[in-house]
Each structure stands twice: as C-alpha cells, then as structure tokens.
C-alpha positions as CSV (number, residue, x, y, z in Angstrom):
1,M,42.9,-3.5,-134.8
2,I,44.9,-6.5,-133.4
3,G,46.6,-8.9,-135.7
4,V,47.1,-12.6,-135.1
5,L,50.1,-14.1,-136.9
6,A,48.4,-16.8,-139.0
7,L,51.2,-18.7,-140.5
8,Q,50.8,-21.9,-138.4
9,G,49.4,-23.0,-135.1
10,D,46.3,-22.2,-133.1
11,Y,45.7,-18.7,-134.3
12,S,41.9,-19.2,-134.8
13,K,41.4,-19.6,-131.1
14,H,43.0,-16.2,-130.5
15,L,40.7,-14.6,-133.0
16,E,37.8,-16.1,-131.0
17,I,39.1,-14.5,-127.8
18,L,39.4,-11.1,-129.5
19,E,35.9,-11.4,-130.9
20,K,34.6,-12.2,-127.4
21,L,36.3,-9.0,-126.2
22,K,34.8,-7.1,-129.1
23,I,38.3,-6.2,-130.4
24,S,38.6,-5.8,-134.1
25,S,41.1,-8.4,-135.4
26,C,42.6,-9.8,-138.6
27,E,45.0,-12.6,-139.7
28,I,48.6,-11.5,-140.4
29,R,50.7,-13.3,-143.1
30,Y,52.6,-10.5,-144.8
31,P,54.8,-7.5,-143.7
32,H,52.6,-4.8,-145.2
33,Q,49.7,-6.0,-143.0
34,L,51.6,-4.9,-139.9
35,N,50.9,-1.3,-140.9
36,E,47.2,-1.9,-140.4
37,I,47.3,-3.1,-136.8
38,N,48.1,-1.7,-133.3
39,G,49.1,-5.0,-131.6
40,L,50.1,-8.5,-132.5
41,I,49.6,-12.0,-131.2
42,I,52.1,-14.7,-131.9
43,P,50.3,-17.9,-131.2
44,G,51.3,-21.4,-130.1
45,G,52.4,-23.9,-132.8
46,E,55.7,-25.3,-133.7
47,S,58.6,-22.8,-133.3
48,T,60.9,-24.4,-135.9
49,T,58.2,-24.3,-138.5
50,M,57.2,-20.8,-137.4
51,T,60.8,-19.7,-137.8
52,D,60.8,-21.0,-141.4
53,L,57.5,-19.3,-142.3
54,I,58.4,-16.0,-140.7
55,E,61.7,-16.0,-142.7
56,R,60.0,-17.1,-145.9
57,N,57.4,-14.3,-145.6
58,D,60.0,-11.7,-144.8
59,L,58.4,-11.0,-141.4
60,H,61.4,-11.4,-139.0
61,N,62.8,-7.8,-139.1
62,N,59.4,-6.3,-139.7
63,I,58.0,-7.9,-136.5
64,I,61.0,-6.6,-134.6
65,T,60.4,-3.1,-135.9
66,F,56.7,-3.3,-135.1
67,S,57.5,-4.4,-131.5
68,N,59.4,-1.1,-130.8
69,K,56.0,0.7,-130.6
70,N,53.3,-1.9,-130.4
71,P,52.4,-4.5,-127.9
72,I,52.9,-8.2,-128.7
73,L,51.4,-11.2,-126.8
74,G,53.1,-14.5,-127.3
75,T,51.7,-17.9,-126.2
76,C,53.8,-21.1,-126.0
77,A,55.7,-21.1,-129.3
78,G,55.0,-17.3,-129.4
79,L,56.9,-16.9,-126.2
80,I,59.8,-18.9,-127.7
81,M,59.8,-16.7,-130.8
82,M,59.8,-13.6,-128.7
83,S,62.8,-14.7,-126.6
84,R,66.4,-13.4,-126.8
85,S,67.7,-17.0,-127.2
86,V,66.5,-20.6,-127.5
87,N,68.2,-23.9,-126.8
88,D,67.6,-24.9,-130.5
89,T,69.7,-23.5,-133.4
90,R,66.8,-24.1,-135.8
91,V,64.8,-21.4,-134.1
92,K,65.6,-17.8,-135.0
93,S,64.1,-15.8,-132.2
94,L,63.0,-12.2,-132.4
95,N,64.7,-10.8,-129.3
96,I,61.7,-8.9,-128.0
97,L,61.7,-10.3,-124.5
98,D,65.0,-10.5,-122.5
99,I,64.7,-14.2,-121.7
100,E,66.3,-17.5,-122.6
101,V,64.0,-20.4,-123.1
102,D,64.1,-24.2,-123.4
103,R,61.8,-25.6,-126.0
104,N,59.4,-28.4,-124.9
105,A,60.8,-28.4,-121.4
106,Y,57.6,-29.7,-119.8
107,G,57.7,-32.8,-122.1
108,R,56.1,-34.0,-125.3
109,Q,52.4,-33.7,-126.4
110,V,51.5,-36.7,-124.2
111,N,52.8,-34.8,-121.2
112,S,50.4,-32.0,-121.7
113,F,48.4,-30.9,-118.6
114,R,46.1,-28.3,-117.1
115,D,46.5,-26.8,-113.7
116,E,45.5,-23.8,-111.6
117,L,47.6,-20.7,-111.7
118,S,47.6,-17.5,-109.7
119,V,48.1,-14.5,-111.9
120,S,49.1,-11.0,-110.6
121,I,48.4,-8.5,-113.3
122,S,47.1,-4.9,-113.5
123,G,47.2,-4.6,-109.7
124,K,45.0,-7.6,-108.9
125,V,45.4,-11.3,-108.4
126,E,43.2,-13.8,-110.4
127,N,43.2,-17.6,-110.4
128,I,42.9,-19.3,-113.8
129,S,43.1,-22.8,-115.3
130,A,46.0,-23.0,-117.6
131,T,46.7,-25.6,-120.3
132,F,50.4,-26.5,-121.0
133,I,51.2,-28.3,-124.3
134,R,54.9,-29.0,-125.0
135,A,55.4,-25.9,-123.0
136,P,58.7,-23.9,-123.0
137,K,60.6,-23.1,-119.8
138,I,62.1,-19.8,-119.1
139,N,65.7,-20.4,-117.9
140,R,67.1,-16.9,-117.6
141,M,65.5,-13.5,-117.4
142,G,66.8,-9.9,-117.7
143,R,66.2,-7.4,-114.9
144,D,63.3,-5.7,-116.7
145,I,61.2,-8.9,-116.8
146,E,58.2,-8.8,-114.5
147,I,56.9,-12.3,-113.5
148,I,53.1,-12.2,-113.5
149,S,52.6,-15.9,-112.8
150,S,54.7,-18.9,-111.7
151,Y,54.1,-22.7,-111.7
152,N,56.1,-24.8,-109.2
153,N,58.3,-21.7,-108.6
154,E,59.1,-21.4,-112.4
155,P,58.0,-18.3,-114.3
156,V,55.3,-19.1,-116.8
157,A,53.8,-15.7,-117.5
158,I,56.0,-12.6,-117.9
159,K,55.8,-9.0,-118.9
160,Q,58.4,-6.6,-120.3
161,G,57.3,-3.1,-121.1
162,I,54.3,-3.4,-123.3
163,H,54.9,-7.1,-124.2
164,V,53.5,-10.2,-122.6
165,G,54.8,-13.8,-122.9
166,L,53.0,-17.0,-121.7
167,A,54.3,-20.6,-121.6
168,F,50.7,-21.8,-121.7
169,H,47.5,-21.5,-123.9
170,P,44.9,-19.2,-122.4
171,E,43.0,-19.2,-125.7
172,L,42.2,-22.9,-125.3
173,D,40.4,-22.3,-122.0
174,G,38.6,-19.2,-123.2
175,I,40.6,-17.0,-120.8
176,T,40.5,-13.3,-121.9
177,L,42.6,-11.8,-119.1
178,F,45.9,-11.6,-121.0
179,H,44.4,-10.4,-124.3
180,E,42.4,-7.7,-122.5
181,Y,45.4,-6.6,-120.5
182,T,47.8,-6.5,-123.4
183,F,45.5,-4.7,-125.9
184,V,42.9,-2.8,-123.8
185,K,44.2,-2.0,-120.3
186,Q,47.7,-1.0,-121.3
187,F,46.4,1.1,-124.2
188,N,44.0,2.9,-121.8
189,E,46.7,3.4,-119.2
190,K,49.0,4.9,-121.9
191,S,46.2,7.2,-123.2
192,H,45.5,8.5,-119.7
193,A,49.2,9.1,-119.1
194,A,49.5,11.1,-122.3
C-alpha cells in the first residue's frame, strides 16, 4: 500500500498513476496512517502551506521516522519538503535528501513549461516529456546523491538510497516511470537481495 500525502496540492493525479500501475493506494492526512503503508508520495503544491499543514497535523517527525525504512517520492514541492535546506525560512524541510534547494527558481506560474528529458534509471535510459511549474532548483548536493536526469546541465531528478526527488510533475503527463521505480522495482530488487 502506497500513501499519497493529501494535505494540499495535486495528490489526486498521483493516485491516478498508482491506479494505472495497479498499486494499492490511499490518502494520508494523519500520523497513524503511516503505519498502514509501505511508501509515500509527497506531491507538488505550495511548500509554505504544506509546511504549515504538516506541522498542524503532527506529521513532520513521523514522516522523518517513516523515511528511515520506507521509500518516498517527492515531486516539485515534495522535493522541496524532502531537502536538507531551502532558501525560505517559512519552509521547514524534512532533511530526507542531502540537497539544498531554491524555491520557484524556474520562475512563477506563468513561466511554466514542458520539455523533453532523458532519464537514466534502473539501468536504462528513457526519454520523457516533463512539466515544470514554479519548479525548484537544486543548488547543492551531498556525495550520496545520484542524478537520474538533468535539464540544461542542472539536476532535476535525483535519487538517494530508496528515495527519489523530482523538480517536475510526471503525474501531470501520465508518466509512470518514477512511481514504478520507487515503489515496485526497488522493492523487488530488495526482495531478491534478501
């Protein structure tokens, strides 16, 4: 069972992707629900609002604890929330990915765009269309960060351990690649290794 943080943002599109992949899913709003899932998606949205709602629902430390053993996929604001630090003091990040990010670095909503990306994941390369909406920019990365896609020589999709962070919105274009990798392929690889 994969949970989608459903406090704010485009969480319903992630639920549609999981349904397409035939992965059981549910909306997550409270800490006790984290006990019922094996992975979590932190969707796009507004990171300052998300910070407020995560705090209000007592999810901050609970998500951090959850991330120690379970994979998390973060898209756009989700990537911001998963970072070590953000260039905005209103955002209380979760320190799951060893990166520093700049909110809205690609511009405001009117500067949103879609472009082709080459993604190197799970031993193969795939080309996808990616939608960037007020996208964050990764300014600094720790040595354990693996870049799985770049745009104009800037990392826009990264992996650290079992966690994946994206500066764009695959769910808006019906792209299943990242959800499948984070919650199916990694799990299968771990099972075979055991």
